[in-house]
Legacy VTK file of the C-alpha trace (Angstrom):
# vtk DataFile Version 3.0
C-alpha trace
ASCII
DATASET POLYDATA
POINTS 500 float
-22.001 16.933 48.467
-24.147 14.192 50.020
-27.828 14.465 50.852
-30.152 12.420 53.051
-33.475 11.412 51.491
-35.934 10.268 54.154
-38.028 7.263 53.253
-41.416 8.078 51.746
-43.879 5.418 52.922
-47.446 4.851 51.879
-49.572 7.617 53.284
-46.616 9.747 54.387
-45.781 13.215 53.168
-42.930 14.057 50.772
-39.448 12.939 51.721
-37.284 15.471 53.517
-33.838 16.406 52.231
-31.163 17.420 54.719
-27.534 18.150 54.039
-24.812 15.732 55.130
-21.265 16.988 55.427
-18.645 15.001 53.504
-16.655 12.660 55.710
-13.573 14.847 55.597
-15.607 17.503 57.426
-17.341 14.992 59.698
-19.031 16.393 62.798
-20.943 14.762 65.639
-24.574 15.238 64.591
-25.315 15.834 60.953
-28.533 14.465 59.516
-31.930 13.151 60.505
-35.298 11.945 59.317
-38.528 12.367 61.285
-41.470 10.115 62.093
-44.389 11.366 64.195
-46.320 8.629 65.989
-49.588 8.700 67.932
-49.890 5.707 70.286
-52.800 4.265 72.274
-52.746 1.759 75.161
-56.009 0.242 76.531
-55.134 -3.378 77.332
-56.199 -3.395 80.988
-57.255 -0.534 83.282
-54.855 2.196 82.113
-55.931 4.511 79.302
-52.780 6.052 77.874
-51.983 8.223 74.859
-48.604 9.402 73.584
-47.478 11.626 70.738
-43.785 11.243 69.920
-41.283 12.284 67.285
-38.704 9.699 66.264
-35.521 10.816 64.548
-32.858 8.743 62.845
-29.521 10.553 62.872
-26.515 9.838 60.710
-23.604 10.023 63.142
-19.901 10.334 62.539
-17.034 10.421 65.005
-14.959 13.579 64.669
-11.612 11.862 65.228
-12.013 8.363 63.788
-14.332 9.460 60.928
-16.448 6.348 61.522
-20.172 6.627 60.770
-23.276 4.990 62.210
-26.980 5.633 62.731
-28.412 6.700 66.070
-32.052 7.025 67.060
-33.714 9.558 69.309
-37.258 9.971 70.597
-38.851 13.250 71.602
-41.960 12.979 73.779
-44.438 15.644 72.721
-47.304 14.347 74.852
-47.845 11.468 77.259
-50.708 11.061 79.700
-52.428 8.185 81.449
-55.699 7.754 83.322
-56.170 4.690 85.538
-59.660 3.345 86.193
-60.849 3.845 89.762
-61.143 0.329 91.194
-60.777 1.282 94.867
-64.244 -0.072 95.645
-63.121 -3.531 94.529
-60.338 -5.933 95.503
-58.943 -5.872 91.988
-59.665 -4.663 88.475
-63.379 -4.666 87.656
-63.709 -5.291 83.881
-66.741 -3.042 83.403
-65.232 -0.188 85.409
-62.052 -0.398 83.320
-64.035 -0.540 80.063
-66.136 2.496 80.987
-62.972 4.377 81.928
-61.470 3.723 78.487
-64.626 4.876 76.728
-64.801 8.009 78.839
-61.130 9.036 78.742
-59.561 7.938 75.448
-61.016 10.605 73.151
-60.265 13.499 75.552
-56.672 12.298 75.922
-56.234 12.201 72.141
-57.793 15.646 71.878
-55.360 16.953 74.507
-52.439 15.457 72.596
-53.474 17.120 69.346
-54.517 20.481 70.781
-51.222 20.968 72.600
-49.408 20.929 69.256
-50.547 23.542 66.701
-49.300 21.504 63.745
-51.995 18.955 64.570
-54.859 21.406 64.119
-56.254 21.170 60.537
-56.793 24.901 60.027
-53.129 25.522 60.885
-51.789 22.596 58.926
-52.305 22.281 55.179
-51.902 18.515 55.439
-54.642 18.308 58.065
-52.503 16.065 60.270
-49.252 15.915 62.203
-49.061 12.129 62.498
-47.237 9.707 60.202
-48.082 6.463 62.022
-50.791 5.213 64.404
-49.785 2.629 67.034
-52.198 0.721 69.260
-52.036 -2.234 71.617
-53.608 -5.249 69.885
-53.047 -7.790 72.660
-52.748 -9.627 74.901
-55.278 -8.113 77.270
-58.977 -7.704 77.996
-60.677 -8.043 74.631
-63.351 -5.375 75.126
-60.819 -2.907 76.487
-58.434 -3.538 73.604
-61.293 -2.971 71.157
-61.821 0.585 72.416
-58.275 1.506 71.472
-58.158 -0.494 68.247
-61.425 0.871 66.864
-60.291 4.422 67.603
-56.878 3.817 66.030
-58.359 2.277 62.879
-60.669 5.256 62.459
-57.789 7.725 62.759
-55.546 5.735 60.408
-58.352 5.621 57.845
-59.209 9.317 58.133
-55.586 10.464 57.954
-54.507 7.763 55.474
-51.483 6.810 57.522
-50.145 3.344 58.418
-51.463 1.437 61.433
-49.513 -0.976 63.642
-51.169 -3.302 66.167
-48.553 -3.831 68.877
-47.873 -6.885 71.045
-48.115 -5.563 74.600
-45.412 -7.808 76.097
-43.030 -7.165 73.209
-43.414 -3.470 74.014
-42.455 -4.109 77.654
-39.366 -6.034 76.518
-38.273 -3.184 74.232
-38.745 -0.439 76.833
-35.022 -0.115 77.720
-34.349 0.593 74.035
-37.009 3.320 74.236
-35.073 4.774 77.178
-31.884 4.853 75.084
-33.700 6.790 72.360
-35.045 9.268 74.926
-31.522 9.793 76.302
-30.264 10.404 72.771
-32.909 13.072 72.358
-31.536 14.865 75.407
-28.015 14.667 73.959
-29.179 16.000 70.606
-31.058 19.001 71.930
-28.461 19.801 74.571
-26.019 20.379 71.737
-28.684 21.852 69.442
-27.763 19.375 66.758
-24.225 20.661 66.358
-20.867 19.661 67.756
-18.405 22.265 68.933
-14.968 22.251 67.357
-13.057 19.200 68.504
-15.918 17.997 70.739
-17.460 14.550 70.371
-21.198 14.772 71.063
-22.110 11.413 69.607
-25.332 9.743 70.629
-25.460 6.244 72.020
-25.983 3.256 69.788
-29.180 1.364 70.533
-29.026 -0.576 73.809
-29.560 -3.266 74.801
-28.541 -5.067 71.657
-30.018 -8.406 70.711
-29.769 -11.028 72.036
-30.836 -10.301 75.608
-32.935 -12.041 78.248
-36.357 -10.554 78.974
-37.939 -11.010 82.386
-41.544 -9.828 82.084
-43.317 -9.613 85.429
-46.766 -8.127 85.934
-50.185 -8.889 87.346
-50.966 -11.137 84.401
-47.594 -12.483 83.259
-44.382 -13.969 84.609
-42.046 -15.013 81.810
-38.349 -15.526 81.177
-37.687 -15.020 77.467
-34.646 -15.382 75.241
-35.032 -12.361 72.947
-32.760 -12.981 69.966
-34.293 -10.433 67.594
-37.135 -7.946 67.285
-39.747 -10.629 66.565
-37.863 -13.727 67.772
-38.606 -14.467 71.412
-38.289 -17.978 72.870
-40.079 -18.509 76.185
-37.632 -20.231 78.528
-39.876 -20.304 81.608
-43.319 -19.011 82.529
-45.773 -19.391 85.367
-47.794 -22.578 85.527
-50.483 -21.015 87.726
-50.717 -17.352 88.765
-48.451 -14.433 87.901
-46.072 -12.920 90.426
-47.900 -9.594 90.387
-51.193 -11.328 91.138
-49.548 -13.210 94.009
-48.147 -10.040 95.590
-51.384 -8.088 95.113
-53.431 -10.779 96.858
-50.809 -11.219 99.574
-51.020 -7.492 100.280
-54.767 -7.771 100.864
-54.312 -10.218 103.745
-51.092 -8.766 105.182
-51.663 -5.017 105.262
-53.891 -3.292 107.820
-57.070 -2.058 106.089
-56.080 1.580 106.615
-52.957 1.079 104.475
-54.477 -1.083 101.753
-54.812 1.064 98.649
-54.153 0.260 94.990
-51.781 -0.459 93.451
-51.560 -3.224 96.046
-48.096 -4.451 95.077
-46.644 -1.004 95.642
-48.507 -0.743 98.942
-46.930 -4.055 100.013
-43.426 -2.790 99.211
-43.978 0.517 100.984
-45.361 -1.200 104.082
-42.554 -3.780 104.196
-39.766 -1.231 104.381
-41.500 1.849 105.786
-38.891 4.251 104.453
-37.616 6.010 101.358
-37.430 2.952 99.114
-35.433 4.642 96.359
-32.598 5.391 98.785
-32.340 1.702 99.693
-31.996 0.286 96.209
-28.198 0.454 96.057
-27.386 0.032 99.732
-27.414 -2.612 102.442
-30.257 -1.194 104.551
-32.564 -3.917 103.258
-30.659 -6.376 105.450
-30.789 -8.893 102.616
-28.269 -11.714 102.248
-28.439 -13.467 98.859
-28.103 -17.277 98.766
-24.547 -18.297 97.893
-25.515 -21.752 96.605
-28.476 -23.486 95.004
-29.158 -25.431 98.206
-29.630 -22.205 100.156
-32.293 -21.107 97.655
-34.366 -24.171 98.542
-34.251 -23.776 102.322
-36.979 -22.277 104.475
-36.026 -19.386 106.746
-37.857 -19.766 110.084
-39.342 -16.607 111.581
-39.727 -15.685 115.235
-43.486 -15.987 114.704
-43.360 -19.733 114.049
-44.199 -19.646 110.348
-41.819 -20.042 107.420
-42.431 -19.751 103.685
-41.228 -22.563 101.446
-39.595 -21.490 98.169
-41.870 -22.509 95.262
-41.078 -25.951 93.811
-38.349 -26.474 96.439
-40.044 -29.531 97.912
-40.533 -31.298 94.583
-39.571 -34.965 94.479
-37.627 -35.205 91.228
-38.499 -36.333 87.708
-41.253 -34.167 86.264
-41.583 -32.654 89.743
-37.934 -31.586 89.863
-37.074 -28.335 91.600
-35.003 -27.531 88.499
-38.006 -27.423 86.170
-37.986 -24.326 83.983
-41.352 -23.083 85.213
-42.569 -20.568 87.751
-45.202 -21.170 90.403
-46.642 -18.654 92.862
-50.001 -20.169 93.867
-48.501 -22.234 96.698
-46.659 -19.229 98.110
-49.865 -17.193 98.172
-51.773 -20.057 99.827
-49.144 -20.265 102.573
-49.369 -16.536 103.291
-53.170 -16.673 103.437
-53.024 -19.709 105.732
-50.567 -18.139 108.193
-52.539 -14.899 108.341
-55.810 -16.761 108.897
-54.882 -19.489 111.405
-52.780 -19.514 114.553
-49.298 -21.018 114.318
-47.441 -22.729 117.162
-43.757 -21.935 117.865
-42.748 -25.179 116.123
-44.553 -24.115 112.923
-47.692 -26.239 113.304
-50.781 -24.576 111.865
-53.903 -24.969 113.996
-57.537 -24.690 112.960
-58.079 -21.776 115.326
-58.758 -18.512 113.544
-56.655 -15.430 114.222
-58.339 -12.120 114.913
-56.929 -9.240 112.899
-56.106 -7.250 116.024
-53.988 -10.164 117.309
-51.514 -9.809 114.449
-48.942 -7.150 115.292
-47.652 -4.601 112.811
-44.177 -6.098 113.234
-45.374 -9.557 112.194
-47.272 -8.109 109.253
-44.173 -6.226 108.163
-42.008 -9.349 108.495
-44.500 -11.298 106.383
-44.553 -8.531 103.758
-40.775 -8.669 103.477
-40.592 -12.449 103.438
-43.196 -13.037 100.727
-41.339 -10.614 98.474
-37.960 -12.190 99.205
-39.207 -15.696 98.440
-41.016 -14.597 95.267
-38.044 -12.634 93.957
-35.524 -15.390 94.699
-37.800 -17.821 92.850
-37.781 -15.460 89.873
-33.981 -15.297 90.036
-33.617 -19.082 90.332
-34.750 -19.711 86.746
-32.477 -16.960 85.455
-29.560 -18.713 87.171
-30.594 -22.103 85.768
-30.693 -20.619 82.277
-27.297 -18.950 82.586
-25.611 -22.012 84.095
-27.253 -24.828 82.148
-30.241 -24.367 79.835
-28.803 -21.394 77.991
-25.195 -22.480 77.682
-23.773 -20.741 74.649
-26.060 -17.731 75.062
-24.307 -14.767 73.430
-25.943 -11.907 75.331
-24.831 -9.929 78.358
-28.006 -8.092 79.402
-31.172 -9.049 81.278
-34.123 -6.725 80.720
-36.623 -6.707 83.593
-39.889 -5.011 82.706
-43.588 -4.999 83.558
-45.367 -3.536 86.569
-43.506 -5.585 89.200
-40.170 -4.346 87.807
-40.886 -1.031 89.534
-40.225 -2.773 92.886
-36.863 -1.561 94.211
-36.412 -4.586 96.450
-36.733 -6.826 93.373
-33.942 -4.855 91.721
-31.791 -5.226 94.842
-32.408 -8.982 95.104
-31.671 -9.750 91.449
-28.446 -7.738 91.425
-27.316 -9.290 94.703
-27.950 -12.876 93.600
-26.278 -12.460 90.222
-23.216 -10.912 91.861
-22.642 -13.631 94.472
-23.275 -16.436 91.971
-20.602 -15.339 89.516
-22.549 -13.123 87.105
-21.317 -9.644 87.958
-20.616 -9.136 84.255
-24.295 -9.570 83.347
-26.085 -6.232 83.095
-29.539 -5.699 84.551
-31.654 -3.219 82.617
-34.700 -1.789 84.396
-36.853 0.940 82.840
-37.621 4.010 84.946
-40.427 3.239 87.371
-43.011 5.265 85.439
-42.302 3.170 82.321
-42.580 -0.211 84.076
-46.361 -0.073 84.242
-48.579 0.048 81.141
-48.013 3.173 79.073
-48.421 4.441 75.520
-44.758 5.429 75.116
-43.677 1.786 74.990
-46.430 1.094 72.437
-45.140 3.941 70.281
-41.585 2.630 70.469
-42.489 -0.985 69.654
-44.454 0.273 66.645
-41.482 2.337 65.477
-39.178 -0.680 65.627
-41.710 -2.847 63.774
-42.274 -0.123 61.175
-38.547 0.226 60.565
-38.390 -3.546 60.050
-41.012 -3.225 57.311
-44.216 -4.174 59.164
-47.616 -2.490 59.242
-51.077 -3.819 60.125
-54.167 -4.131 57.971
-57.266 -2.131 58.871
-59.269 -5.284 59.669
-57.209 -6.374 62.699
-59.089 -7.546 65.783
-58.162 -7.576 69.490
-56.285 -10.661 70.730
-56.973 -11.728 74.322
-54.163 -14.309 74.466
-51.180 -13.768 72.217
-48.035 -15.777 72.864
-44.641 -14.254 72.030
-42.892 -17.535 71.194
-42.850 -18.411 67.481
-42.907 -22.107 68.441
-46.203 -21.697 70.282
-49.492 -22.841 68.789
-50.313 -19.335 67.570
-46.955 -18.773 65.913
-45.795 -15.909 68.127
-45.815 -12.213 67.313
-45.918 -12.716 63.540
-48.181 -15.769 63.637
-51.447 -13.827 63.790
-53.360 -12.464 60.813
-53.158 -8.836 59.828
-49.459 -8.180 59.297
-48.356 -6.522 56.054
-44.656 -6.975 55.273
-42.617 -4.644 53.116
-39.481 -6.595 52.291
-37.497 -3.379 52.066
-36.690 -2.209 55.569
-37.298 1.500 55.979
-33.834 3.004 56.129
-32.271 6.255 55.043
-31.269 6.500 51.397
-28.311 8.659 50.403
-27.614 10.026 46.952
-24.683 11.954 45.604
LINES 1 501
500 0 1 2 3 4 5 6 7 8 9 10 11 12 13 14 15 16 17 18 19 20 21 22 23 24 25 26 27 28 29 30 31 32 33 34 35 36 37 38 39 40 41 42 43 44 45 46 47 48 49 50 51 52 53 54 55 56 57 58 59 60 61 62 63 64 65 66 67 68 69 70 71 72 73 74 75 76 77 78 79 80 81 82 83 84 85 86 87 88 89 90 91 92 93 94 95 96 97 98 99 100 101 102 103 104 105 106 107 108 109 110 111 112 113 114 115 116 117 118 119 120 121 122 123 124 125 126 127 128 129 130 131 132 133 134 135 136 137 138 139 140 141 142 143 144 145 146 147 148 149 150 151 152 153 154 155 156 157 158 159 160 161 162 163 164 165 166 167 168 169 170 171 172 173 174 175 176 177 178 179 180 181 182 183 184 185 186 187 188 189 190 191 192 193 194 195 196 197 198 199 200 201 202 203 204 205 206 207 208 209 210 211 212 213 214 215 216 217 218 219 220 221 222 223 224 225 226 227 228 229 230 231 232 233 234 235 236 237 238 239 240 241 242 243 244 245 246 247 248 249 250 251 252 253 254 255 256 257 258 259 260 261 262 263 264 265 266 267 268 269 270 271 272 273 274 275 276 277 278 279 280 281 282 283 284 285 286 287 288 289 290 291 292 293 294 295 296 297 298 299 300 301 302 303 304 305 306 307 308 309 310 311 312 313 314 315 316 317 318 319 320 321 322 323 324 325 326 327 328 329 330 331 332 333 334 335 336 337 338 339 340 341 342 343 344 345 346 347 348 349 350 351 352 353 354 355 356 357 358 359 360 361 362 363 364 365 366 367 368 369 370 371 372 373 374 375 376 377 378 379 380 381 382 383 384 385 386 387 388 389 390 391 392 393 394 395 396 397 398 399 400 401 402 403 404 405 406 407 408 409 410 411 412 413 414 415 416 417 418 419 420 421 422 423 424 425 426 427 428 429 430 431 432 433 434 435 436 437 438 439 440 441 442 443 444 445 446 447 448 449 450 451 452 453 454 455 456 457 458 459 460 461 462 463 464 465 466 467 468 469 470 471 472 473 474 475 476 477 478 479 480 481 482 483 484 485 486 487 488 489 490 491 492 493 494 495 496 497 498 499
């Protein structure tokens, strides 16, 4: 008879033994080990807390008798409070900081009170958590400190490991979190047991490394070659402002004041298409025609209003100014939108110095501008993906592109990327988008990134500090994810140990 001995880490309770059936009696779901994680996210204006249970299952196929490990994640608690910045045209740092200070402790209390095992008088151990995860950076330093200081206090009091998570790494790993959540549904649907002759196997972790990561948010726009958990090479990133920042600011000048409410990027998408956006994502109602060739990407599309938006970098002159540079740029696109909404434009596209009154701009023109700025921005994002696949990344072994971050919740972006890849010969390349509620900042992704780092043998010291700017690329000046101080490495990865 075989037994599973779960790993006993520093600060964790006694290992748990669970019976494994011999291979000749192999069934679909047979063994597991548990890890309870409390996660905190406070990098910007969202205060989020999650309590999850991670399980590693020893799987075996009933017919082929092959064995493998599968991972599942059960969400016990997940809530988020967003700072109220409606009085401002963006995120006010002090308002966000005060929101974190006001809401973090109550959220943690809610997480613990909803689960009796977490209440000391009902739990002889005085805790229900095996690992504390917290966003360490990048982000607003003061905001990060609220979460980190709280996490360090809890890790010290409960004598459990702490992991300071890289926020953008967590975004990149979110589709793997989704796989683990799907596995949890499979496991509990079958109550941990396979029926006679039925294969109820969980999915292996997807996407597998290597994959491309496209991280798009209000603060970042990056194309990354993710070859391993901690190995991420930045292929292209913005040289000025992020795509999310561009779309937010474009929304402020395009939308009528009555429709301008945060989040501004989502308001821009809703206004542009004025319909049930989810129902459009897989259909042709967008009226979008993807460019068949590189030359079409670089061409302006004149509007009936006289204006046209130039694709970023399209009018570069070659050399270091080449339109094929592996960089992103959105500042010029935003400037063009602001200019066309501010000054009158003649039918031939000439911009005058005569100001436009807001009431002179029709809803139809505003809607056309909202659609066009998104199309141009999204095609620019796609252009560097295509350049990587066709040239820069020749020999790349992956088949999946992960698109994550707040802007990834935009359904038109999903439609544009899939359409362009298909017509340019990359139908075989998978696009992996997290569910919309996991595209924006959340504590679930922080919990998952910490779990993956913990399994790889990493924890953080209790003296870690917030990091405002933290590059993912190991070749960067800071040395990437592992280049900062505070990591503790256990050379033995935390895996299940079996004994006969």
